[in-house]
N, C-alpha and C positions, 0 to 999 in steps of 0.2 A: 612709632608713629607717637606721637602726641597730640592732645586735645590742648588746645588751644584758644583763648577770650583776648580779642583784641575789640581795647573799649576807645572809638576814635568817633568822634561826631566831624571829618573833611571825609564823605563819602568817596573819593576820589582814591583816599591814602587807604583807606579799610578795606577796601572792594580788590585794592591793586593785591596788597597784603594778602588777605585774604586766596585768593588765586594764584599765587606765587606759594604759599604754603602747602594750597591743598595737594597742588603738581608734584610737590617733596612729598605728601605722603598722610598729611597734619590732618585732622578732622578743625575745621575752623570755625570759631563763632565769632560775630563782630554783631555789635552794641554803639547806639549812639549818645545815649544816655548815661550819667553817672549810677542815678537811680539804679538804671535798667541792671546795669552792671553788680551792684551792691547786692541786690534781689539773688539774683544767676550765682552769686559767688556764695551765698548762706547755702542754697539747695543743689547746685551742682558741682561735682570736682575736678577742675582743669588742671593740667601739668603746666601753665605757663598763662600767665597775664600781661599782655601790652597794653598799657593805661596812656594814653594821649591826656597831657598835666591839662590843658585847659581847654574843659571841656566845657557848652554850652550853661549846663544846668551846677556844678558843681565842678571840684579841683579834681585832679589824680591820687593830690595828697589826700583829701577826705575821703575817697575810696579806700585808698592803702588804711587808713585809723579807722574806720569801719569796719574792714576785714581783718585788723588784726586781732576784734574780740571772740572773732569763732576759727579765724584762718591760723595766728598764732605768729611771732616776729620770726620762728627760724624757715615761715613757708613764705610771708613776705619775700625775705631775703632771697631764698632761693627761687622762685619763681614768676617776681614778678619785675616788669620793663618796663621806667618811664619814658616816653619821645615826647620830645621836649623842642621846639623851638627858641624858647628863650632859657640861654644856657648862662642866664648868671648864675654869680658867685652863689647866691641865696640860693637858691632852686638847687647848684649842685651837693652846696650840704647838706640843704637836708632831705635831697636822695640818697646821700653817705651816710647818712643818722641813720634810714632804714634800710642799711643795706642790698639796696635796688640795683643794678645795673642802667644803664641812662644812654639812649638813643639819640642824638643828637637830627633835629629835621630839618631843610632835608640831608635825606643818608647821602655820607659823602661816594660808600661803599657800601652799594646791595648785599653785596654777596655777604659784607662782613655783619652789615646790620641783619641779615635772616641768620644767620649763625647765632648771633648773639639770642636773638627772638626763640631760634630753637635752643638755647641752651648751649651750646658746643662750646 
């Protein structure tokens, strides 16, 4: 069982992922705000962080930058997954610089997306 944080401002996506991952035995917490996510990441240990790139308040990259100071680059590389509908070369290159895995929305293969989220 993993403790997973989903940072997603589209309620349907967040709740759907939470339900599917919970059924697979994971403890899942969802937040809509990047600032709220940063506060949680400072105080709570998560095994996986699934982060939408474009949030209402800040970007997923802003969350990663802020988190690097207290989580370190290795944890960012291993534990963060960026979800995005924006698959421009610039976005993909920046995600690669952090070493994060990337999930394109909408998911083409739900089981494959869940495997990436679970870290398999």
